[in-house]
C-alpha positions in Angstrom: 0.0 0.0 0.0 1.1 3.5 -0.8 0.6 6.6 1.3 -0.2 10.1 0.0 -0.6 13.5 1.8 -2.9 16.2 0.7 -1.1 19.5 1.2 -2.6 23.0 1.2 -1.1 26.2 -0.4 0.6 26.9 2.9 2.4 23.5 2.7 0.5 22.1 5.6 -0.7 18.5 5.4 -4.5 18.4 5.6 -5.2 14.7 5.0 -3.4 11.4 4.6 -4.7 8.5 2.6 -3.7 4.9 1.7 -3.8 4.0 -2.0 -3.6 0.5 -3.5 -0.3 -0.2 -5.1 -2.0 -1.2 -8.3 -3.2 2.5 -8.7 0.4 3.6 -9.0 1.4 1.4 -11.9 2.5 3.0 -15.1 2.4 1.6 -18.7 5.5 -0.6 -17.8 3.8 -2.0 -14.7 6.2 -0.1 -12.4 5.2 2.1 -9.5 5.1 5.8 -10.3 4.4 8.6 -7.8 3.1 10.7 -10.7 0.5 8.0 -11.6 -0.5 7.8 -7.9 -0.9 11.6 -7.7 -3.0 11.6 -10.9 -5.2 9.0 -9.4 -5.6 11.0 -6.2 -6.4 14.2 -8.1 -8.9 12.4 -10.3 -10.7 10.4 -7.7 -10.6 12.8 -4.8 -11.2 16.1 -6.7 -8.3 18.2 -5.5 -9.0 21.8 -4.8 -7.1 24.6 -6.6 -3.8 25.4 -4.9 -3.6 22.0 -3.1 -1.5 19.1 -4.1 -0.5 15.5 -3.3 2.9 14.0 -2.3 3.7 10.4 -1.6 5.3 9.4 1.7 6.3 6.2 3.5 4.4 5.5 6.7 7.5 3.7 8.0 10.0 6.5 7.4 11.5 8.4 10.3 14.5 10.7 10.3 15.3 9.8 6.7 15.4 6.0 7.4 12.8 3.4 6.5 12.3 1.5 9.7 11.6 -1.8 7.9 14.5 -1.5 5.4 12.4 -0.2 2.5 12.7 3.0 0.5 12.3 6.1 2.6 10.2 8.9 1.2 10.5 12.5 2.3 12.4 12.0 5.5 9.3 11.4 7.7 5.8 10.0 7.6 3.3 12.7 7.0 0.4 13.5 9.4 -2.2 16.2 9.4 -0.6 19.4 10.6 2.9 18.5 9.5 4.7 20.7 7.0 6.0 19.7 3.5 9.2 21.6 2.6 10.1 21.2 -1.1 13.6 22.7 -0.4 14.6 19.6 1.6 11.9 17.3 0.1 10.7 16.4 3.6 7.7 16.2 5.9 8.3 17.5 9.4 6.6 18.8 12.5 5.9 22.5 12.9 8.6 24.6 14.5 8.8 23.6 18.2 7.9 26.0 21.0 9.8 26.4 24.3 8.3 25.7 27.8 6.7 29.2 27.7 5.0 28.7 24.4 7.4 30.9 22.4 8.7 29.6 19.0 12.1 28.2 19.0 13.4 30.7 16.4 17.0 29.5 16.8 16.2 25.9 15.8 16.8 24.8 12.2 15.4 22.0 10.2 18.0 19.2 9.5 17.9 18.5 5.7 19.1 15.0 6.2 16.6 13.9 8.9 13.7 16.3 8.6 13.7 17.1 12.3 14.3 20.4 14.1 17.8 20.7 15.6 18.5 23.1 18.5 21.6 25.3 18.2 23.0 23.7 21.3 23.2 19.9 21.8 21.0 18.4 24.5 23.0 18.0 27.7 24.3 14.5 28.4 24.8 14.6 32.2 26.3 11.4 33.8 23.9 10.8 36.6 24.7 7.1 37.0 26.1 7.7 40.5 22.8 9.1 41.7 20.6 6.7 39.7 18.5 9.3 37.9 18.2 11.5 34.9 17.5 15.2 34.4 14.8 16.2 31.8 16.0 19.5 30.4 13.6 21.9 28.6 14.4 24.6 26.1 14.2 28.3 27.0 14.5 30.4 23.8 14.8 33.7 25.7 17.8 32.3 27.7 19.4 31.3 24.3 18.7 34.8 22.8 20.3 36.5 25.9 23.3 34.2 25.8 23.9 31.8 22.9 25.8 29.4 25.1 22.6 28.8 27.2 19.2 27.4 26.3 18.7 24.0 28.0 17.4 24.5 31.5 17.0 22.0 34.3 13.7 22.0 36.2 
């Protein structure tokens, strides 16, 4: 089965559907994304300014989890963004603990996930038997670009 995302003019995924593989076959009996898109447009009456893209339900961070062909870095879901510049589906820009957009984060073109400007802390807490769950504070990063991850 093939998966297709219906994307609006703002590049936001509105709907995801499953399509029989046989609906993707071209004149040589080979799967074709273009044939699948044509089927979606014909059968589901696409609105002006909206378009379809194929994705793999089992793709995450650019890898097909079952060893198949990854499509567009991540599986699409309603509300996700399609970015043609990196040919990827990804989540909207994250927000920090206060609800402010993480303006300093950038999309990773190889994985289709948002990367913070500072690597998540890797504290060694094995001697105390616990872990710390840090959260991102965009204002702390904007004030001092060596800061950003904050412990509760």
